[in-house]
ZAGU-185889 format. One record per residue (C-alpha): residue number from 1; residue in one letter; x, y negated, z. Coordinates in steps of 0.001 Angstrom, whole numbers, plus 500000, padded with zeros to 6 digits. Example, Ala and Ser with C-alpha at 12.3 -4.5 7.8 and 13.67 -1.06 7.14 Angstrom:
2
REC   k r   east  north     up
REC   1 a 512300 504500 507800
REC   2 s 513670 501060 507140
***
This chain:
137
REC   k r   east  north     up
REC   1 x 381111 270618 246502
REC   2 x 379424 271437 243215
REC   3 x 380538 268136 241664
REC   4 x 384208 268625 242612
REC   5 x 384182 272272 241599
REC   6 x 382531 271460 238275
REC   7 x 385562 269333 237423
REC   8 x 387647 272525 237302
REC   9 x 385586 273561 234319
REC  10 x 383215 276279 233316
REC  11 x 385123 278888 235317
REC  12 x 384678 277129 238648
REC  13 x 381102 276205 237866
REC  14 x 380424 279882 237295
REC  15 x 381979 280626 240685
REC  16 x 379618 278276 242464
REC  17 x 376486 279198 240517
REC  18 x 376931 282928 240076
REC  19 x 378988 283971 243050
REC  20 x 379747 283306 246636
REC  21 x 381991 280350 245813
REC  22 x 385243 282241 246278
REC  23 x 388101 281476 243951
REC  24 x 388812 285180 243647
REC  25 x 385882 285334 241235
REC  26 x 387681 282910 238890
REC  27 x 390843 284949 238595
REC  28 x 391295 288707 238415
REC  29 x 392430 290130 241771
REC  30 x 396048 290630 240705
REC  31 x 396329 287091 239346
REC  32 x 394691 285682 242472
REC  33 x 397245 287529 244595
REC  34 x 400105 286205 242446
REC  35 x 398819 282616 242525
REC  36 x 398264 282782 246272
REC  37 x 401839 284013 246788
REC  38 x 403164 281287 244515
REC  39 x 401138 278624 246352
REC  40 x 402464 279924 249661
REC  41 x 406065 279754 248407
REC  42 x 406055 276571 246283
REC  43 x 403282 274267 247523
REC  44 x 402398 275194 251110
REC  45 x 405827 274110 252445
REC  46 x 405227 270664 250928
REC  47 x 401783 270401 252525
REC  48 x 402829 271709 255934
REC  49 x 406045 269734 256471
REC  50 x 406496 266552 258516
REC  51 x 404384 267680 261475
REC  52 x 401493 265349 262275
REC  53 x 402561 263013 259435
REC  54 x 402225 265729 256797
REC  55 x 399119 266892 254939
REC  56 x 398395 269842 257245
REC  57 x 399163 267864 260382
REC  58 x 396958 264935 259416
REC  59 x 394015 266567 257624
REC  60 x 392756 268516 260622
REC  61 x 389065 269133 261347
REC  62 x 389108 265899 263407
REC  63 x 390245 263815 260405
REC  64 x 387634 261636 258676
REC  65 x 388458 262896 255212
REC  66 x 386736 265253 252813
REC  67 x 389916 267339 252947
REC  68 x 390290 269406 256090
REC  69 x 393094 271941 256447
REC  70 x 392660 274387 259274
REC  71 x 393823 277792 258086
REC  72 x 396856 279499 256703
REC  73 x 398265 279214 253199
REC  74 x 396185 281992 251607
REC  75 x 392895 280734 253048
REC  76 x 393678 277132 252173
REC  77 x 394720 277973 248605
REC  78 x 391292 279389 247859
REC  79 x 389541 276480 249581
REC  80 x 391656 273903 247716
REC  81 x 391128 275675 244403
REC  82 x 387344 275791 244745
REC  83 x 387288 272225 246114
REC  84 x 389046 270849 243049
REC  85 x 392156 269629 244876
REC  86 x 394474 271556 242549
REC  87 x 393385 269926 239307
REC  88 x 395974 268296 237047
REC  89 x 393906 265245 236015
REC  90 x 391444 264501 238813
REC  91 x 391843 261203 240733
REC  92 x 390916 262954 243992
REC  93 x 393281 265887 243534
REC  94 x 396672 266281 245223
REC  95 x 398738 265513 242147
REC  96 x 397118 262137 241668
REC  97 x 397131 261011 245300
REC  98 x 400783 261888 245939
REC  99 x 401961 260246 242720
REC 100 x 399801 257140 242403
REC 101 x 401443 253767 243056
REC 102 x 398104 252418 244338
REC 103 x 398589 251930 248109
REC 104 x 394829 252262 248721
REC 105 x 394737 255848 247464
REC 106 x 398366 256978 247800
REC 107 x 399062 259884 250145
REC 108 x 400628 260070 252533
REC 109 x 399459 256626 253599
REC 110 x 401360 253835 255290
REC 111 x 404974 254344 256260
REC 112 x 404897 258121 256094
REC 113 x 407511 259580 253718
REC 114 x 406293 259846 250130
REC 115 x 406793 262938 248042
REC 116 x 409990 262933 245993
REC 117 x 410008 263074 242194
REC 118 x 411129 266736 242383
REC 119 x 408272 267616 244757
REC 120 x 405733 265892 242527
REC 121 x 407184 267721 239510
REC 122 x 406827 271058 241343
REC 123 x 403199 270286 242176
REC 124 x 402514 269158 238608
REC 125 x 404030 272344 237200
REC 126 x 401970 274470 239609
REC 127 x 398595 272785 238969
REC 128 x 399143 272628 235198
REC 129 x 400019 276313 234995
REC 130 x 397143 277210 237315
REC 131 x 394732 275202 235178
REC 132 x 395939 277082 232096
REC 133 x 395483 280430 233866
REC 134 x 391953 279487 234914
REC 135 x 391073 278453 231378
REC 136 x 392214 281854 230085
REC 137 x 390244 283820 232702
***
């Protein structure tokens, strides 16, 4: 956890070292509320679509992945933020795995429907703007 969170930068490292590990320590309360609402509106529908073939449907606690999604949008946003899954340039983050052409690391795997260019652009915009907000905090 510390390694992935450290990739977010000094802000996330401070969360892990100095606090309880919650993302709310990285952003002021109002910003955290705004980012959570934006995640719920823009990104959560992409993660929760396609039933068992989607991110939320596949990455359950029974899944053999480091990513496990078991809560609602607000809870998962904080977990994903602290876990480093919302980074713009990390090979293990959402943006990379949904956009890579490498079939070994591409998500969703196999014959499941890939994200469209517009969906990837929305995710890229979100994580880039979030990264900028975190850097300013």
